PDB file with SEQRES, HELIX, SHEET and CRYST1 records, atoms N, CA, C and O in Angstrom:
SEQRES   1 A   61  UNK UNK UNK UNK UNK UNK UNK UNK UNK UNK UNK UNK UNK          
SEQRES   2 A   61  UNK UNK UNK UNK UNK UNK UNK UNK UNK UNK UNK UNK UNK          
SEQRES   3 A   61  UNK UNK UNK UNK UNK UNK UNK UNK UNK UNK UNK UNK UNK          
SEQRES   4 A   61  UNK UNK UNK UNK UNK UNK UNK UNK UNK UNK UNK UNK UNK          
SEQRES   5 A   61  UNK UNK UNK UNK UNK UNK UNK UNK UNK                          
HELIX    1 AA1 UNK A    2  UNK A    8  1                                   7    
HELIX    2 AA2 UNK A   10  UNK A   12  5                                   3    
HELIX    3 AA3 UNK A   24  UNK A   26  5                                   3    
HELIX    4 AA4 UNK A   51  UNK A   53  1                                   3    
HELIX    5 AA5 UNK A   54  UNK A   58  3                                   5    
SHEET    1 AA1 2 UNK A  13  UNK A  15  0                                        
SHEET    2 AA1 2 UNK A  21  UNK A  23 -1                                        
SHEET    1 AA2 3 UNK A  27  UNK A  33  0                                        
SHEET    2 AA2 3 UNK A  36  UNK A  41 -1                                        
SHEET    3 AA2 3 UNK A  46  UNK A  49 -1                                        
CRYST1    1.000    1.000    1.000  90.00  90.00  90.00 P 1           1          
ATOM      1  N   UNK A   1     211.478  59.831 -42.305  1.00  0.00           N  
ATOM      2  CA  UNK A   1     211.097  61.234 -42.137  1.00  0.00           C  
ATOM      3  C   UNK A   1     209.724  61.395 -41.634  1.00  0.00           C  
ATOM      4  O   UNK A   1     209.409  62.354 -40.929  1.00  0.00           O  
ATOM      5  N   UNK A   2     208.849  60.409 -42.010  1.00  0.00           N  
ATOM      6  CA  UNK A   2     207.444  60.463 -41.674  1.00  0.00           C  
ATOM      7  C   UNK A   2     207.256  60.541 -40.120  1.00  0.00           C  
ATOM      8  O   UNK A   2     206.445  61.313 -39.609  1.00  0.00           O  
ATOM      9  N   UNK A   3     208.065  59.684 -39.393  1.00  0.00           N  
ATOM     10  CA  UNK A   3     207.931  59.738 -37.956  1.00  0.00           C  
ATOM     11  C   UNK A   3     208.451  61.077 -37.373  1.00  0.00           C  
ATOM     12  O   UNK A   3     207.938  61.543 -36.356  1.00  0.00           O  
ATOM     13  N   UNK A   4     209.401  61.653 -37.975  1.00  0.00           N  
ATOM     14  CA  UNK A   4     209.954  62.950 -37.525  1.00  0.00           C  
ATOM     15  C   UNK A   4     208.860  63.990 -37.720  1.00  0.00           C  
ATOM     16  O   UNK A   4     208.586  64.787 -36.824  1.00  0.00           O  
ATOM     17  N   UNK A   5     208.245  63.980 -38.878  1.00  0.00           N  
ATOM     18  CA  UNK A   5     207.164  64.990 -39.113  1.00  0.00           C  
ATOM     19  C   UNK A   5     206.013  64.802 -38.155  1.00  0.00           C  
ATOM     20  O   UNK A   5     205.424  65.795 -37.727  1.00  0.00           O  
ATOM     21  N   UNK A   6     205.667  63.601 -37.801  1.00  0.00           N  
ATOM     22  CA  UNK A   6     204.603  63.399 -36.794  1.00  0.00           C  
ATOM     23  C   UNK A   6     204.958  63.898 -35.418  1.00  0.00           C  
ATOM     24  O   UNK A   6     204.080  64.383 -34.703  1.00  0.00           O  
ATOM     25  N   UNK A   7     206.199  63.802 -35.018  1.00  0.00           N  
ATOM     26  CA  UNK A   7     206.659  64.239 -33.772  1.00  0.00           C  
ATOM     27  C   UNK A   7     206.592  65.846 -33.736  1.00  0.00           C  
ATOM     28  O   UNK A   7     206.332  66.469 -32.706  1.00  0.00           O  
ATOM     29  N   UNK A   8     206.839  66.406 -34.904  1.00  0.00           N  
ATOM     30  CA  UNK A   8     206.925  67.912 -34.958  1.00  0.00           C  
ATOM     31  C   UNK A   8     205.590  68.592 -35.073  1.00  0.00           C  
ATOM     32  O   UNK A   8     205.449  69.794 -34.844  1.00  0.00           O  
ATOM     33  N   UNK A   9     204.621  67.797 -35.430  1.00  0.00           N  
ATOM     34  CA  UNK A   9     203.267  68.342 -35.744  1.00  0.00           C  
ATOM     35  C   UNK A   9     203.154  68.468 -37.232  1.00  0.00           C  
ATOM     36  O   UNK A   9     203.410  69.538 -37.785  1.00  0.00           O  
ATOM     37  N   UNK A  10     202.775  67.399 -37.896  1.00  0.00           N  
ATOM     38  CA  UNK A  10     202.802  67.285 -39.346  1.00  0.00           C  
ATOM     39  C   UNK A  10     201.959  68.348 -40.020  1.00  0.00           C  
ATOM     40  O   UNK A  10     202.222  68.689 -41.173  1.00  0.00           O  
ATOM     41  N   UNK A  11     200.946  68.889 -39.336  1.00  0.00           N  
ATOM     42  CA  UNK A  11     200.113  69.879 -40.032  1.00  0.00           C  
ATOM     43  C   UNK A  11     200.781  71.155 -40.393  1.00  0.00           C  
ATOM     44  O   UNK A  11     200.277  71.874 -41.256  1.00  0.00           O  
ATOM     45  N   UNK A  12     201.922  71.497 -39.768  1.00  0.00           N  
ATOM     46  CA  UNK A  12     202.587  72.706 -40.016  1.00  0.00           C  
ATOM     47  C   UNK A  12     203.707  72.563 -41.172  1.00  0.00           C  
ATOM     48  O   UNK A  12     204.297  73.545 -41.620  1.00  0.00           O  
ATOM     49  N   UNK A  13     203.927  71.313 -41.587  1.00  0.00           N  
ATOM     50  CA  UNK A  13     205.006  71.064 -42.483  1.00  0.00           C  
ATOM     51  C   UNK A  13     204.539  70.614 -43.840  1.00  0.00           C  
ATOM     52  O   UNK A  13     203.509  69.950 -43.952  1.00  0.00           O  
ATOM     53  N   UNK A  14     205.280  70.963 -44.878  1.00  0.00           N  
ATOM     54  CA  UNK A  14     204.996  70.508 -46.228  1.00  0.00           C  
ATOM     55  C   UNK A  14     206.250  69.909 -46.838  1.00  0.00           C  
ATOM     56  O   UNK A  14     207.346  70.439 -46.653  1.00  0.00           O  
ATOM     57  N   UNK A  15     206.103  68.832 -47.548  1.00  0.00           N  
ATOM     58  CA  UNK A  15     207.193  68.201 -48.152  1.00  0.00           C  
ATOM     59  C   UNK A  15     207.568  68.881 -49.477  1.00  0.00           C  
ATOM     60  O   UNK A  15     206.714  69.267 -50.275  1.00  0.00           O  
ATOM     61  N   UNK A  16     208.874  69.004 -49.666  1.00  0.00           N  
ATOM     62  CA  UNK A  16     209.341  69.522 -50.981  1.00  0.00           C  
ATOM     63  C   UNK A  16     209.834  68.377 -51.852  1.00  0.00           C  
ATOM     64  O   UNK A  16     209.581  68.367 -53.057  1.00  0.00           O  
ATOM     65  N   UNK A  17     210.525  67.424 -51.270  1.00  0.00           N  
ATOM     66  CA  UNK A  17     211.052  66.309 -51.918  1.00  0.00           C  
ATOM     67  C   UNK A  17     211.226  65.215 -50.906  1.00  0.00           C  
ATOM     68  O   UNK A  17     210.770  65.366 -49.773  1.00  0.00           O  
ATOM     69  N   UNK A  18     211.870  64.107 -51.259  1.00  0.00           N  
ATOM     70  CA  UNK A  18     212.021  62.997 -50.323  1.00  0.00           C  
ATOM     71  C   UNK A  18     212.735  63.341 -49.064  1.00  0.00           C  
ATOM     72  O   UNK A  18     212.431  62.756 -48.024  1.00  0.00           O  
ATOM     73  N   UNK A  19     213.682  64.268 -49.089  1.00  0.00           N  
ATOM     74  CA  UNK A  19     214.549  64.574 -47.963  1.00  0.00           C  
ATOM     75  C   UNK A  19     214.324  65.915 -47.360  1.00  0.00           C  
ATOM     76  O   UNK A  19     214.965  66.221 -46.355  1.00  0.00           O  
ATOM     77  N   UNK A  20     213.402  66.806 -47.928  1.00  0.00           N  
ATOM     78  CA  UNK A  20     213.166  68.142 -47.401  1.00  0.00           C  
ATOM     79  C   UNK A  20     211.761  68.378 -47.101  1.00  0.00           C  
ATOM     80  O   UNK A  20     210.902  68.167 -47.957  1.00  0.00           O  
ATOM     81  N   UNK A  21     211.471  68.810 -45.914  1.00  0.00           N  
ATOM     82  CA  UNK A  21     210.134  69.267 -45.517  1.00  0.00           C  
ATOM     83  C   UNK A  21     210.354  70.631 -44.830  1.00  0.00           C  
ATOM     84  O   UNK A  21     211.287  70.810 -44.047  1.00  0.00           O  
ATOM     85  N   UNK A  22     209.463  71.581 -45.152  1.00  0.00           N  
ATOM     86  CA  UNK A  22     209.615  72.960 -44.666  1.00  0.00           C  
ATOM     87  C   UNK A  22     208.412  73.327 -43.717  1.00  0.00           C  
ATOM     88  O   UNK A  22     207.308  72.815 -43.898  1.00  0.00           O  
ATOM     89  N   UNK A  23     208.634  74.163 -42.773  1.00  0.00           N  
ATOM     90  CA  UNK A  23     207.634  74.627 -41.937  1.00  0.00           C  
ATOM     91  C   UNK A  23     206.835  75.707 -42.647  1.00  0.00           C  
ATOM     92  O   UNK A  23     207.394  76.745 -43.000  1.00  0.00           O  
ATOM     93  N   UNK A  24     205.557  75.494 -42.864  1.00  0.00           N  
ATOM     94  CA  UNK A  24     204.708  76.384 -43.624  1.00  0.00           C  
ATOM     95  C   UNK A  24     204.643  77.808 -43.052  1.00  0.00           C  
ATOM     96  O   UNK A  24     204.346  78.759 -43.775  1.00  0.00           O  
ATOM     97  N   UNK A  25     204.915  77.944 -41.785  1.00  0.00           N  
ATOM     98  CA  UNK A  25     204.855  79.236 -41.101  1.00  0.00           C  
ATOM     99  C   UNK A  25     206.029  80.083 -41.597  1.00  0.00           C  
ATOM    100  O   UNK A  25     205.947  81.306 -41.490  1.00  0.00           O  
ATOM    101  N   UNK A  26     207.114  79.516 -42.132  1.00  0.00           N  
ATOM    102  CA  UNK A  26     208.257  80.335 -42.477  1.00  0.00           C  
ATOM    103  C   UNK A  26     208.448  80.414 -44.006  1.00  0.00           C  
ATOM    104  O   UNK A  26     209.550  80.704 -44.472  1.00  0.00           O  
ATOM    105  N   UNK A  27     207.455  80.174 -44.736  1.00  0.00           N  
ATOM    106  CA  UNK A  27     207.498  80.289 -46.262  1.00  0.00           C  
ATOM    107  C   UNK A  27     207.283  81.748 -46.619  1.00  0.00           C  
ATOM    108  O   UNK A  27     206.321  82.370 -46.166  1.00  0.00           O  
ATOM    109  N   UNK A  28     208.187  82.297 -47.438  1.00  0.00           N  
ATOM    110  CA  UNK A  28     207.976  83.608 -47.952  1.00  0.00           C  
ATOM    111  C   UNK A  28     207.096  83.568 -49.228  1.00  0.00           C  
ATOM    112  O   UNK A  28     206.117  84.308 -49.324  1.00  0.00           O  
ATOM    113  N   UNK A  29     207.431  82.744 -50.158  1.00  0.00           N  
ATOM    114  CA  UNK A  29     206.622  82.585 -51.403  1.00  0.00           C  
ATOM    115  C   UNK A  29     207.042  81.392 -52.182  1.00  0.00           C  
ATOM    116  O   UNK A  29     208.043  80.746 -51.873  1.00  0.00           O  
ATOM    117  N   UNK A  30     206.278  81.099 -53.195  1.00  0.00           N  
ATOM    118  CA  UNK A  30     206.613  80.006 -54.167  1.00  0.00           C  
ATOM    119  C   UNK A  30     206.994  80.675 -55.453  1.00  0.00           C  
ATOM    120  O   UNK A  30     206.475  81.728 -55.825  1.00  0.00           O  
ATOM    121  N   UNK A  31     207.938  80.013 -56.133  1.00  0.00           N  
ATOM    122  CA  UNK A  31     208.412  80.501 -57.431  1.00  0.00           C  
ATOM    123  C   UNK A  31     208.183  79.439 -58.445  1.00  0.00           C  
ATOM    124  O   UNK A  31     208.170  78.257 -58.102  1.00  0.00           O  
ATOM    125  N   UNK A  32     208.001  79.808 -59.681  1.00  0.00           N  
ATOM    126  CA  UNK A  32     207.970  78.831 -60.825  1.00  0.00           C  
ATOM    127  C   UNK A  32     208.856  79.328 -61.938  1.00  0.00           C  
ATOM    128  O   UNK A  32     208.597  80.370 -62.540  1.00  0.00           O  
ATOM    129  N   UNK A  33     209.896  78.579 -62.204  1.00  0.00           N  
ATOM    130  CA  UNK A  33     210.773  78.869 -63.339  1.00  0.00           C  
ATOM    131  C   UNK A  33     210.673  77.762 -64.336  1.00  0.00           C  
ATOM    132  O   UNK A  33     211.040  76.622 -64.051  1.00  0.00           O  
ATOM    133  N   UNK A  34     210.172  78.088 -65.519  1.00  0.00           N  
ATOM    134  CA  UNK A  34     209.924  77.103 -66.576  1.00  0.00           C  
ATOM    135  C   UNK A  34     209.035  76.029 -65.993  1.00  0.00           C  
ATOM    136  O   UNK A  34     207.902  76.352 -65.636  1.00  0.00           O  
ATOM    137  N   UNK A  35     209.421  74.854 -65.871  1.00  0.00           N  
ATOM    138  CA  UNK A  35     208.518  73.795 -65.405  1.00  0.00           C  
ATOM    139  C   UNK A  35     208.975  73.308 -63.981  1.00  0.00           C  
ATOM    140  O   UNK A  35     208.708  72.158 -63.632  1.00  0.00           O  
ATOM    141  N   UNK A  36     209.605  74.097 -63.220  1.00  0.00           N  
ATOM    142  CA  UNK A  36     210.098  73.775 -61.900  1.00  0.00           C  
ATOM    143  C   UNK A  36     209.556  74.730 -60.815  1.00  0.00           C  
ATOM    144  O   UNK A  36     209.640  75.953 -60.929  1.00  0.00           O  
ATOM    145  N   UNK A  37     209.008  74.122 -59.778  1.00  0.00           N  
ATOM    146  CA  UNK A  37     208.547  74.942 -58.635  1.00  0.00           C  
ATOM    147  C   UNK A  37     209.554  74.929 -57.504  1.00  0.00           C  
ATOM    148  O   UNK A  37     210.196  73.915 -57.231  1.00  0.00           O  
ATOM    149  N   UNK A  38     209.682  76.085 -56.845  1.00  0.00           N  
ATOM    150  CA  UNK A  38     210.556  76.196 -55.744  1.00  0.00           C  
ATOM    151  C   UNK A  38     209.845  76.919 -54.610  1.00  0.00           C  
ATOM    152  O   UNK A  38     208.995  77.775 -54.857  1.00  0.00           O  
ATOM    153  N   UNK A  39     210.180  76.589 -53.387  1.00  0.00           N  
ATOM    154  CA  UNK A  39     209.679  77.360 -52.210  1.00  0.00           C  
ATOM    155  C   UNK A  39     210.848  78.163 -51.706  1.00  0.00           C  
ATOM    156  O   UNK A  39     211.979  77.691 -51.585  1.00  0.00           O  
ATOM    157  N   UNK A  40     210.512  79.412 -51.419  1.00  0.00           N  
ATOM    158  CA  UNK A  40     211.488  80.329 -50.893  1.00  0.00           C  
ATOM    159  C   UNK A  40     211.159  80.602 -49.409  1.00  0.00           C  
ATOM    160  O   UNK A  40     210.030  81.000 -49.120  1.00  0.00           O  
ATOM    161  N   UNK A  41     212.039  80.418 -48.511  1.00  0.00           N  
ATOM    162  CA  UNK A  41     211.824  80.685 -47.107  1.00  0.00           C  
ATOM    163  C   UNK A  41     212.076  82.108 -46.761  1.00  0.00           C  
ATOM    164  O   UNK A  41     212.674  82.843 -47.546  1.00  0.00           O  
ATOM    165  N   UNK A  42     211.626  82.528 -45.579  1.00  0.00           N  
ATOM    166  CA  UNK A  42     211.769  83.957 -45.159  1.00  0.00           C  
ATOM    167  C   UNK A  42     213.227  84.296 -45.053  1.00  0.00           C  
ATOM    168  O   UNK A  42     213.594  85.452 -45.265  1.00  0.00           O  
ATOM    169  N   UNK A  43     214.082  83.343 -44.733  1.00  0.00           N  
ATOM    170  CA  UNK A  43     215.497  83.592 -44.583  1.00  0.00           C  
ATOM    171  C   UNK A  43     216.272  83.617 -45.901  1.00  0.00           C  
ATOM    172  O   UNK A  43     217.478  83.863 -45.909  1.00  0.00           O  
ATOM    173  N   UNK A  44     215.567  83.358 -47.035  1.00  0.00           N  
ATOM    174  CA  UNK A  44     216.191  83.376 -48.360  1.00  0.00           C  
ATOM    175  C   UNK A  44     216.522  82.053 -48.973  1.00  0.00           C  
ATOM    176  O   UNK A  44     216.765  81.985 -50.178  1.00  0.00           O  
ATOM    177  N   UNK A  45     216.542  80.977 -48.185  1.00  0.00           N  
ATOM    178  CA  UNK A  45     216.793  79.673 -48.650  1.00  0.00           C  
ATOM    179  C   UNK A  45     215.679  79.258 -49.643  1.00  0.00           C  
ATOM    180  O   UNK A  45     214.507  79.579 -49.450  1.00  0.00           O  
ATOM    181  N   UNK A  46     216.079  78.544 -50.696  1.00  0.00           N  
ATOM    182  CA  UNK A  46     215.199  78.019 -51.734  1.00  0.00           C  
ATOM    183  C   UNK A  46     215.314  76.442 -51.834  1.00  0.00           C  
ATOM    184  O   UNK A  46     216.399  75.865 -51.756  1.00  0.00           O  
ATOM    185  N   UNK A  47     214.221  75.854 -51.997  1.00  0.00           N  
ATOM    186  CA  UNK A  47     214.186  74.377 -52.136  1.00  0.00           C  
ATOM    187  C   UNK A  47     213.342  73.985 -53.289  1.00  0.00           C  
ATOM    188  O   UNK A  47     212.231  74.487 -53.460  1.00  0.00           O  
ATOM    189  N   UNK A  48     213.856  73.087 -54.092  1.00  0.00           N  
ATOM    190  CA  UNK A  48     213.061  72.546 -55.243  1.00  0.00           C  
ATOM    191  C   UNK A  48     211.947  71.645 -54.731  1.00  0.00           C  
ATOM    192  O   UNK A  48     212.115  70.826 -53.828  1.00  0.00           O  
ATOM    193  N   UNK A  49     210.783  71.853 -55.376  1.00  0.00           N  
ATOM    194  CA  UNK A  49     209.637  70.947 -55.067  1.00  0.00           C  
ATOM    195  C   UNK A  49     209.477  70.037 -56.257  1.00  0.00           C  
ATOM    196  O   UNK A  49     209.243  70.468 -57.387  1.00  0.00           O  
ATOM    197  N   UNK A  50     209.611  68.759 -55.959  1.00  0.00           N  
ATOM    198  CA  UNK A  50     209.447  67.750 -57.003  1.00  0.00           C  
ATOM    199  C   UNK A  50     207.965  67.639 -57.455  1.00  0.00           C  
ATOM    200  O   UNK A  50     207.071  67.873 -56.642  1.00  0.00           O  
ATOM    201  N   UNK A  51     207.697  67.298 -58.696  1.00  0.00           N  
ATOM    202  CA  UNK A  51     206.355  67.204 -59.163  1.00  0.00           C  
ATOM    203  C   UNK A  51     205.450  66.338 -58.249  1.00  0.00           C  
ATOM    204  O   UNK A  51     204.295  66.681 -57.997  1.00  0.00           O  
ATOM    205  N   UNK A  52     205.994  65.238 -57.775  1.00  0.00           N  
ATOM    206  CA  UNK A  52     205.176  64.337 -57.004  1.00  0.00           C  
ATOM    207  C   UNK A  52     204.638  65.020 -55.671  1.00  0.00           C  
ATOM    208  O   UNK A  52     203.474  64.884 -55.296  1.00  0.00           O  
ATOM    209  N   UNK A  53     205.526  65.714 -55.040  1.00  0.00           N  
ATOM    210  CA  UNK A  53     205.112  66.450 -53.817  1.00  0.00           C  
ATOM    211  C   UNK A  53     204.405  67.715 -54.073  1.00  0.00           C  
ATOM    212  O   UNK A  53     203.596  68.140 -53.248  1.00  0.00           O  
ATOM    213  N   UNK A  54     204.659  68.340 -55.161  1.00  0.00           N  
ATOM    214  CA  UNK A  54     203.933  69.564 -55.530  1.00  0.00           C  
ATOM    215  C   UNK A  54     202.439  69.270 -55.671  1.00  0.00           C  
ATOM    216  O   UNK A  54     201.606  69.952 -55.075  1.00  0.00           O  
ATOM    217  N   UNK A  55     202.115  68.263 -56.453  1.00  0.00           N  
ATOM    218  CA  UNK A  55     200.734  67.907 -56.600  1.00  0.00           C  
ATOM    219  C   UNK A  55     200.107  67.308 -55.379  1.00  0.00           C  
ATOM    220  O   UNK A  55     198.903  67.473 -55.185  1.00  0.00           O  
ATOM    221  N   UNK A  56     200.868  66.602 -54.517  1.00  0.00           N  
ATOM    222  CA  UNK A  56     200.317  65.951 -53.353  1.00  0.00           C  
ATOM    223  C   UNK A  56     200.122  66.913 -52.161  1.00  0.00           C  
ATOM    224  O   UNK A  56     199.135  66.803 -51.435  1.00  0.00           O  
ATOM    225  N   UNK A  57     201.036  67.828 -51.969  1.00  0.00           N  
ATOM    226  CA  UNK A  57     201.014  68.695 -50.808  1.00  0.00           C  
ATOM    227  C   UNK A  57     200.730  70.180 -51.082  1.00  0.00           C  
ATOM    228  O   UNK A  57     200.157  70.845 -50.218  1.00  0.00           O  
ATOM    229  N   UNK A  58     201.103  70.720 -52.235  1.00  0.00           N  
ATOM    230  CA  UNK A  58     201.034  72.126 -52.429  1.00  0.00           C  
ATOM    231  C   UNK A  58     199.813  72.623 -53.150  1.00  0.00           C  
ATOM    232  O   UNK A  58     199.398  73.763 -52.939  1.00  0.00           O  
ATOM    233  N   UNK A  59     199.236  71.821 -53.978  1.00  0.00           N  
ATOM    234  CA  UNK A  59     198.056  72.234 -54.731  1.00  0.00           C  
ATOM    235  C   UNK A  59     196.749  72.030 -53.941  1.00  0.00           C  
ATOM    236  O   UNK A  59     195.692  72.491 -54.373  1.00  0.00           O  
ATOM    237  N   UNK A  60     196.813  71.362 -52.821  1.00  0.00           N  
ATOM    238  CA  UNK A  60     195.623  71.104 -52.045  1.00  0.00           C  
ATOM    239  C   UNK A  60     195.136  72.271 -51.218  1.00  0.00           C  
ATOM    240  O   UNK A  60     194.004  72.247 -50.735  1.00  0.00           O  
ATOM    241  N   UNK A  61     195.981  73.324 -51.034  1.00  0.00           N  
ATOM    242  CA  UNK A  61     195.653  74.452 -50.254  1.00  0.00           C  
ATOM    243  C   UNK A  61     194.960  75.526 -51.036  1.00  0.00           C  
ATOM    244  O   UNK A  61     194.614  76.569 -50.481  1.00  0.00           O  
TER     245      UNK A  61                                                      
END                                                                             
């Protein structure tokens, strides 16, 4: 997936977990339910953000 992200322009994408990366331009908002973070896209899709990627990619902004 890393090579795919580099081809797409990695700066616009954020990883949610090992198999999902989302385009930051299309994020509606982040949700937190109990101890789990989710990203909700403008189209309504929601993806779980694992702890590893939350701290690595989402807290840096």
